[in-house]
N, C-alpha and C positions, 0 to 999 in steps of 0.2 A: 227812845232809841231812833238812832237815822240809819237810812239804808241807803247805798249809794251805789252805782253802777254805770256804764257806757256802752252804747251799742256804736260801730264803728266799723265802716267799709274800705277806710283809706286812713293813712296816718296821718293822726290827731292827739293833740297834745291835751290832757284832760287833768288839769290842775285840780288837787283836793285839799290842800294845803297850804296855807302862807306863813312861810317862816318868818321874814324880815321883809322890811323894804327902806328904802331910804329914811334913816334917823328912826325907825321903831323896828323892836321885835314882837310879834304879835301873839304871845304868852296870854294877854289877858282877855280873848277871844272865844268860844268854846267852837266846835267843828262846825256847827251850822254857820254862825257867822262868817267862819271860813270859805265855806261854799257860798255863801250870799256874797261878798265882796268878791269873790274868784269869778263867780258868775258875772258881775257887772265888768269886770276886768276882760273877759272873754268875749264881749262885745266888740271889742277893739279890731279884732282879726278872725272872724268866723269860721274863716277857710282854715287857718292853722288850729286855733283854740277851740275844743268843745266844754260848755260847762256842764260840769258831772251833774247826770240827772239826780234825785234823791228824793227820798220822802219820809217824813217824822211819823213814828208808829208810836203810840202810846199803848204800852207792854199792858197795862193794866185793862184794857178795853177790846173785847172781843173783835168789835166790829173794825176797830184801827188793825188789830193784828191780821184778821183775812185779807184788809184791803192791801196790806204790805205785803201780803203773801202773793195775792193775785196781781200784783206790779212787778214784784220781783219774779213770778212764772211767765209775764209777757215778754219782760226784759230779757232773760235766759232762753226763752222760746225764739226770740229774735237773733242768736247766737250774741247776746250782751256776755262781757266778760270783766272781771275784776268786780270785788266785792268790799264793800266797809259797813262795819255794823259798830257803832259808836254810842255810849250810852250821854245822854244830855242830862248832865247834873247841874241843878239851878240852886 
């Protein structure tokens, strides 16, 4: 499972899915691949683009679940908003 969210005090674009780019439609990538690619793109203008923070949680591992919950509580405790939960199927 993938948890994603953002903390922001100003206007920022926080892309989380790359639909297409010149000459390509990115349907062959899972959501984690989209987030990783977009994090690299966001470095072009960090004043405007915010790489979406995320954590991968192994739902069959209790410590991984607890770590994901702690991260999410810290994020929302800082007025973080937005949420995405996506299954990573391999």
